[in-house]
C-alpha atoms as one frame of an Amber mdcrd trajectory, in Angstrom:
protein
   8.999   8.917  22.232   8.611  12.347  23.873   5.654  14.636  23.494   6.270
  18.346  24.383   2.983  19.817  25.634   4.235  23.166  26.893   7.230  24.847
  28.415   8.389  22.510  31.083   5.706  19.888  30.480   6.328  16.791  28.480
   5.297  13.094  28.344   7.681  10.260  27.673   6.504   7.023  26.318   7.806
   3.611  24.942   6.499   0.562  23.105   7.675  -2.895  23.496   9.182  -4.344
  20.206   6.765  -7.273  20.312   3.833  -4.790  20.467   4.410  -2.833  17.355
   3.174  -2.763  13.787   5.126  -4.798  11.193   4.556  -2.051   8.703   6.934
   0.921   8.141   5.653   3.941  10.198   2.733   1.607  11.334   0.873   1.870
   8.201   0.430  -0.816   5.504   1.086   0.513   2.011  -1.413  -0.677  -0.434
  -1.294  -0.389  -4.218  -4.347   0.865  -5.973  -5.670  -1.455  -8.718  -5.511
   0.050 -12.134  -9.221  -0.563 -12.722 -10.378   0.815  -9.279 -12.700   3.817
  -9.757 -11.132   5.762  -6.845  -8.596   5.692  -4.058 -11.397   5.145  -1.563
 -11.220   1.468  -2.475  -7.955   1.345  -0.581  -9.516   2.531   2.534 -11.898
  -0.340   2.693  -9.217  -2.754   1.619  -7.083  -1.504   4.532  -9.970  -1.693
   7.039 -10.544  -5.306   6.203  -6.891  -6.110   6.713  -6.638  -4.077  10.052
 -10.015  -4.767  11.755 -10.767  -8.316  10.640  -8.740 -11.509  11.237  -8.068
 -13.757   8.194 -10.830 -16.009   9.544 -13.266 -13.146   9.831 -12.493 -11.969
   6.334 -13.212 -15.515   4.989 -16.538 -15.498   6.846 -17.733 -11.919   6.357
 -16.211 -10.948   2.905 -16.875 -13.985   0.795 -18.507 -14.782  -2.498 -22.308
 -14.985  -2.366 -22.957 -12.567   0.427 -25.182  -9.503  -0.105 -24.113  -5.968
   0.862 -25.349  -2.419   0.490 -23.127   0.530  -0.306 -25.037   3.715   0.670
 -23.541   6.971  -0.831 -21.616   4.764  -3.281 -20.305   7.337  -5.716 -17.727
   7.089  -7.242 -17.774   3.303  -6.516 -14.505   2.547  -4.738 -16.090   0.542
  -1.838 -18.447  -1.262  -4.353 -15.448  -2.161  -6.403 -13.819  -3.802  -3.201
 -16.995  -5.716  -2.410 -17.637  -7.006  -5.838 -13.956  -7.925  -6.195 -14.549
 -10.247  -3.221 -17.442 -11.847  -5.017 -20.247 -10.209  -3.099 -23.570  -8.998
  -4.534 -23.711  -5.250  -3.983 -26.738  -2.828  -4.052 -24.867   0.448  -4.710
 -27.054   3.588  -4.054 -26.119   7.259  -4.735 -27.528  10.430  -6.068 -24.516
  10.888  -8.403 -23.540   8.720 -11.358 -20.844   6.107 -10.557 -17.978   4.920
 -12.638 -18.782   1.517 -14.211 -15.928  -0.676 -15.471
């Protein structure tokens, strides 16, 4: 990779093949569930997959845990938490989509 900063100024870089993302262009492509209230649900789903190991997901995102979604409208993040079996207190000034 080469980044051109200005006339006569550039940075060259490389990445080892064993230190790269397995996803095309480095981004996992997630499919939105038909019953999800918004695309924001994909952002939380992606964050769980990127920032938490499988073991951490099983510990921190499991059925029976309590969570709070502040600024919950339209309900995409609440959807992801409820889908994982968590009890969610969803709080917002605007009405949310309920399925």
